[in-house]
N, C-alpha and C positions, 0 to 999 in steps of 0.2 A: 554465483553466476554474474558475469560482467554485465553491467547495465548502466542506466542513467537515473539521475534525480530530476524530477519535474513537478509541475503543478497541473492539477485538473482544471481545465477551462470550462467544460460543460459537455452536454450531449447535443447531437444534431443528427441529420440523416443525409446520406449521399446515395447516388445511383451507381450501381456496378455496371459492368460491361453488358450484362443481359437486360439492363433497364429496370432491375428490381431495386427497391428501396432497402438500404442497409443502415440500421441504427448504429451510430458510432459515438465513442467518447473521445473528445479532443484533449490532448495533453501537450502542454508546453514542456518539452524535454530538453534539458541542457541549455546552453553549453556548460559542461562540468569540467573543472580543472583537477588534474591528478595532484594531490597535495603530498602524499607520501605512500610508501609501499611497506607492507608488513611481510616479513620473511619468517620461515620456519626456524632458522637459526637464532634469530633475535627475539621473536615474539611467540613462536610456537605454532604459528599458522600463517597461511598466505592470503593476502588480500591487498586491494588498492583502495586508498581513501580518496573520495571525491568531494569537491566543494561546489556548491550551487548558490547562485544569487549573490553577487559581490556587493559588499556594503562598506561604508566608511569606517575608518579605524576606531572612531569614538564609540561605535556601537558594538564593539567586540570586547568580550571579557578578557582579563589579563592572561589567564592560562591559555586561551585559544590564540590570543595575539602573539604570545611567545612561540606557540606551535607554528603559526603561519610564518613568522619571521625566521624561524629556524630552517624552514624549507624554502624560504625566499619565494613565497607565492602570495597572491592577494588575500584579502579578508572576505570570508564568506559567511552567509547567514546559516546555511545548512551544511553539515558535514556527515557523510555516511560512508560505510565500508562495503565493498563488494568482493566476494570471494570467487576465484576462478573455478570453472568446472567444464566438463565436456571437452577436455583437451586444451583449454585456454591456459595461457601462461602469463604471469605478471611480468615476466621479462620483456613481453611485447610492449609494455607501457613504461614511460619515463616520467619522472616528476616534472610537472609543468606542461605536460601534454593536455590538450583540450579535446574532450570527447563530445561529439555533436550527435544530432538525431540521425545522421547518415550511418550510424552504427547498426540501424535496423533497416529492413527492406520489406516491401509489400509481399504479403503471403507468408511471412514468418509468424511464429507463435511466441508470445511473451507472457510473463507473469507480472501482475501489478499488485504491489503491496501498499496499503494505506491504512489510516485509522478510520473506522466506520463512523457514520453520523451518530452522535450521542442522543438517545431518546429519553434519558433520565430514568427514574424509577417507574417501571411499568408492571402491569399485572400479567398473569399467565396467558391470557387470551392474546394479548399483543406480543408478548415476549416469546411464547412458545406455540402460538396458534392453537390453544385449547378451544374446544367447541363451546364450553359453558354448559349451563343447565337449561332444561326446558322452562318455559315461562308460565307453566300452569300445572295443575294436578299436584298440589301440595308443595311445590318449590317456593321458597321464600328466603329473602335476606342474603342469598348467596348465588345470584345468577351468573356472576363472573368469577366465582371462586375456583380454587384448584381442586376441590374435592378431597378425598382421603389422601393423606401423605405418608401413611405407615400403619403399623399394627398397635393395638393397645396393650396386649398382654405379653406377647413375645415377638420381637426382641425388645419391645417397649422403648423404641427410639426411632428417629428418622434417619434413613440411610443417606450417606453422602451422595451428592449428585442428583437428588430429586429435583425435578423441574418445578421451580417456584417463582414468585414475583421477585424482582430485583433490578439491578442496573442493566439497562438495555442499550447495546451499542457502545461507542467510544472505546473500541478494542481494535487491535491490530488484525487485519484481515488480508488474505492473499487470494486473488482470483487468478486461476491458472488457465493455460491453453487459450489465450485470447489471440485472435487473428489480427495481424496488422493489415488494415485495409488500404491506407495511404500514408505516405511520408512526405511532408513539405519541408525540404531542406532549406529553402530561402527564409521561411518564417520560424523554423525550428519546431514544427508541429508534427505529432504522430497521432494517427486516428486508428483506434482499435475497435473491433466489432463488439458491441454489447456494452454493459455497464461495468464500472469499476468502483471500488469502495471510496467513501469520502464525500465531502461537500465541495462546492465550487471553491477554487483557489487553495484546496488542501494539498499537502505535500504527498507525492506518490513516488514509489521506487519501481522502475521498469527493469525487469530482469530478462535477459536474453535466454531463451530456451534452446534445446537441442535443434 
């Protein structure tokens, strides 16, 4: 799905036409430069590669610097690929084109992909919303434990996928079907209803839905 690279600014609230408060997430989307195009004949799939947040040449690695010079575009901190869908064609885009927030309009639905906040190593109550044990009548030493995780005799092992304590967050998450409430073309901002993954200033990918 064609979209934009952006940064999560934070959350706020605005009033809609009915005077009701709508919680929105503000995203600084684009401008993104088309660096190159992937074709089925050459790469086995179709996609356009976008660059976001231009940086000086001294901050770019040599492999990326050669890639940028090969296509005669600027140097960018973030590079991501977007595959077309829903009748979109990569032929509609040319190397050097600049995609801005006007790609989206109010009332449309988008998907936002980002890395969720890292919570570190957490227990089952925080990670999986377990209820825990009662605090009386014989319970001791394991009020926040997971309880039984398997059988002792047969099959004498713990099955894969059992919900246990471990790394919480810091994973790629996609929130789908978010409504675009407002688009500020002048400042390059897009406001979507509800929350999106990630912390403030985290990188987000906004995909255009059908």
